[in-house]
C-alpha positions in Angstrom: 135.7 -117.2 -47.2 132.5 -116.0 -45.2 134.3 -116.4 -41.5 136.8 -113.9 -42.5 134.0 -111.6 -44.1 132.4 -111.5 -40.8 135.6 -110.7 -39.1 136.6 -108.2 -41.2 133.1 -106.7 -40.8 133.2 -107.4 -37.0 136.7 -105.0 -36.6 134.6 -102.2 -38.9 131.6 -102.7 -36.9 133.5 -102.8 -33.2 135.1 -99.2 -34.3 131.6 -97.6 -35.2 129.9 -98.8 -32.6 132.7 -97.4 -30.0 132.2 -93.9 -32.0 128.7 -93.9 -31.9 128.3 -94.6 -28.3 131.2 -91.6 -27.7 129.9 -88.5 -25.6 126.8 -90.6 -24.3 125.4 -91.8 -21.1 122.6 -93.7 -20.3 120.1 -92.3 -18.0 120.1 -94.2 -14.1 118.5 -97.2 -14.4 115.0 -97.3 -12.3 115.2 -100.4 -10.2 111.8 -101.6 -10.4 112.8 -101.5 -14.4 115.6 -103.4 -13.5 113.9 -106.0 -11.2 111.5 -106.1 -13.9 113.4 -107.0 -16.6 116.2 -109.3 -14.8 114.1 -110.9 -12.3 117.1 -113.6 -11.1 119.8 -110.9 -10.9 121.2 -111.4 -14.6 119.1 -110.8 -18.0 118.9 -114.8 -19.4 119.3 -114.1 -23.1 117.2 -116.5 -25.2 119.3 -117.7 -28.7 119.3 -120.2 -31.5 122.4 -121.3 -33.4 122.6 -120.5 -37.1 120.8 -117.6 -38.1 122.9 -114.5 -37.7 119.5 -112.5 -36.3 120.0 -114.6 -33.2 123.4 -116.8 -32.9 126.1 -117.5 -34.4 129.4 -119.3 -33.7 132.9 -119.1 -35.5 133.7 -122.9 -35.6 137.3 -122.2 -35.2 137.3 -119.8 -32.3 134.2 -120.5 -30.8 133.0 -117.0 -30.9 129.6 -116.7 -30.6 128.3 -113.3 -32.6 124.4 -112.4 -33.2 121.7 -109.9 -33.1 120.1 -111.2 -30.2 123.2 -112.4 -28.7 124.7 -108.7 -28.8 121.6 -106.4 -28.3 120.9 -109.0 -25.0 124.4 -108.2 -23.9 124.2 -104.4 -24.3 120.6 -104.1 -22.5 122.3 -106.1 -19.9 124.8 -103.5 -19.6 122.1 -100.9 -19.7 120.9 -102.4 -16.7 124.0 -103.1 -14.7 123.2 -106.5 -14.5 125.3 -110.1 -16.2 124.4 -111.2 -19.2 123.2 -115.2 -19.1 122.9 -116.3 -22.7 120.8 -119.6 -22.7 121.1 -121.4 -26.0 118.5 -123.5 -28.0 118.4 -125.4 -30.7 115.5 -124.0 -32.4 113.7 -121.0 -32.4 110.2 -122.2 -30.7 112.4 -123.3 -27.8 113.4 -119.9 -27.5 110.2 -118.4 -28.0 108.5 -121.2 -25.5 111.2 -120.1 -22.7 109.9 -116.7 -23.1 106.7 -117.5 -23.2 106.9 -119.2 -19.7 109.5 -116.4 -18.3 112.8 -118.9 -18.7 114.4 -116.4 -20.2 113.6 -112.7 -20.3 114.6 -111.8 -23.5 115.3 -112.4 -27.1 115.2 -110.7 -30.9 112.6 -112.5 -33.1 109.8 -112.1 -35.8 107.0 -109.9 -33.9 103.6 -111.8 -35.3 100.4 -111.1 -34.1 100.1 -115.1 -32.2 103.2 -114.6 -30.5 102.3 -110.9 -28.8 99.4 -112.6 -27.2 102.3 -114.1 -24.9 105.2 -112.0 -25.0 105.4 -107.9 -25.1 107.4 -107.0 -28.6 109.5 -103.3 -29.1 108.4 -101.9 -32.8 110.4 -103.4 -35.1 113.9 -102.8 -35.9 115.0 -105.3 -39.0 113.0 -106.5 -41.6 114.1 -109.2 -43.0 112.7 -111.5 -46.6 111.7 -114.6 -46.3 112.4 -117.0 -49.2 113.3 -120.3 -50.5 116.7 -122.3 -50.7 116.9 -125.2 -53.4 119.1 -127.2 -55.4 120.5 -125.3 -58.6 118.9 -126.6 -61.6 115.4 -127.2 -60.0 112.4 -126.3 -61.7 111.3 -124.3 -59.0 112.7 -120.8 -60.3 110.4 -118.4 -58.6 108.2 -118.2 -55.7 105.3 -118.7 -57.4 106.7 -122.1 -58.9 106.4 -123.8 -54.9 103.0 -124.6 -54.5 101.9 -127.3 -56.1 101.4 -130.7 -55.8 104.5 -133.2 -54.9 106.2 -130.3 -53.6 107.4 -130.7 -49.7 108.8 -127.6 -48.3 111.2 -128.0 -45.1 110.2 -125.4 -42.5 111.7 -125.4 -39.2 109.6 -127.1 -36.3 107.3 -124.2 -34.7 108.3 -121.8 -36.6 106.2 -118.6 -38.2 107.4 -119.9 -41.7 105.5 -122.9 -40.5 102.5 -121.3 -39.3 102.1 -118.5 -42.4 102.9 -121.2 -45.4 100.4 -124.0 -43.8 97.8 -121.3 -43.7 98.5 -120.3 -47.7 99.7 -123.7 -49.2 97.1 -125.1 -51.2 98.9 -128.0 -52.8 102.6 -128.4 -51.3 102.9 -130.2 -48.4 105.2 -129.1 -45.3 108.4 -131.4 -44.1 109.3 -129.9 -40.3 113.0 -130.1 -39.2 113.8 -130.5 -35.7 116.9 -128.4 -36.3 118.7 -125.8 -39.4 121.3 -129.1 -39.1 118.4 -131.6 -39.9 117.1 -129.2 -42.3 120.3 -129.0 -44.5 120.7 -132.9 -44.0 116.9 -133.1 -45.7 118.0 -130.9 -48.6 121.4 -133.1 -49.2 119.4 -136.1 -49.8 116.4 -134.5 -51.6 113.9 -135.1 -48.5 112.9 -131.8 -49.5 112.3 -129.7 -52.8 112.6 -126.7 -50.9 113.3 -125.1 -47.7 111.3 -121.6 -46.6 112.5 -119.6 -43.7 114.0 -115.6 -43.7 117.1 -115.0 -46.0 119.6 -114.5 -43.0 119.3 -117.9 -42.3 119.3 -119.3 -46.2 122.3 -117.3 -46.8 124.0 -118.9 -43.8 122.7 -122.0 -44.8 124.0 -121.9 -48.6 127.5 -121.4 -47.3 127.1 -124.9 -46.3 125.5 -126.2 -49.3 127.3 -126.0 -52.3 125.1 -126.6 -55.4 122.1 -124.8 -53.9 120.7 -121.3 -54.3 118.4 -118.8 -53.1 115.7 -118.6 -55.9 114.4 -114.8 -56.2 111.9 -112.7 -54.7 109.9 -113.2 -51.4 107.1 -114.7 -50.2 106.6 -112.3 -47.4 108.8 -110.3 -44.6 109.5 -111.0 -41.0 109.3 -107.4 -39.1 111.8 -108.7 -35.8 112.1 -106.7 -32.4 112.7 -106.5 -28.7 110.6 -109.8 -26.9 110.4 -109.9 -23.1 107.5 -111.9 -21.1 104.1 -110.8 -20.2 103.8 -109.1 -16.6 107.2 -107.1 -17.3 105.5 -104.3 -18.6 107.6 -102.2 -15.9 110.7 -102.9 -17.9 109.1 -101.3 -21.0 109.5 -98.4 -21.1 113.4 -98.7 -20.6 113.5 -101.4 -23.4 111.6 -99.5 -25.9 114.1 -96.4 -25.1 117.3 -98.6 -25.4 115.5 -99.6 -29.1 115.7 -96.0 -29.9 118.7 -95.6 -28.9 120.8 -98.5 -30.8 118.9 -97.4 -33.6 120.1 -93.7 -33.2 123.7 -94.2 -32.4 124.0 -96.9 -34.9 124.8 -99.6 -33.0 122.2 -101.6 -34.4 123.9 -101.4 -37.6 126.9 -102.1 -36.1 125.1 -105.2 -34.8 124.1 -106.1 -38.3 127.3 -106.2 -40.1 129.3 -107.8 -37.1 127.2 -110.3 -37.4 127.4 -110.8 -41.3 123.4 -110.4 -41.4 121.8 -110.6 -44.9 118.5 -110.4 -46.3 117.4 -107.5 -44.7 114.8 -105.3 -46.2 114.8 -102.4 -44.2 117.1 -101.7 -41.1 115.9 -98.2 -39.3 
């Protein structure tokens, strides 16, 4: 049912995007900005599977959609270069690839720590951070989590792991190497809850009958376009691109097409 819902949203979103783009012609791209943003001649877009803010795949058709995936394709089109989608197993690997310059573009949580190694646009989307638990769990609100004996799954190397590691006094963290492993940990009862943004939690919930997302949130993620440090010659263009996709309605169309849920605010 969720994939059918996503396909219907995609059709509606495509119409919105096409209408939003009618009559608008982007300014010519400066060759220096193009070279800075796509030094290999293609825009290498870093994504990981399982999150609609990054990339999800239709299991029947293999079609890939997601905010990072589709924004990367849109920016490549603006630059006049091909998009090369580079898929990783988890977000931490995408972040490392941006830091090293092995990918040119991604869309992720703009944290202070990450900003030391990459350049961000202003945030485009805010996502709630929450917990996924089995139905009938004694954890019914976010303040129930930080207790002795509670094991909380997190994606290895994620900002959720870093944030909860700083604030938990009694609960312990159990890093998962992938979202698939996280689902297995939940099914087997190896963790009492899994923590991440609600966009991912809703995707996981579709595959985990008998689980639920508890009410409330323990924080927010500020999702923004990220490019490697040293590409400052392209930042003016990237910031303008971010403004344009918001003002034209393209960003909302991408959110709908990806089936992104759990947003606090989308400008």
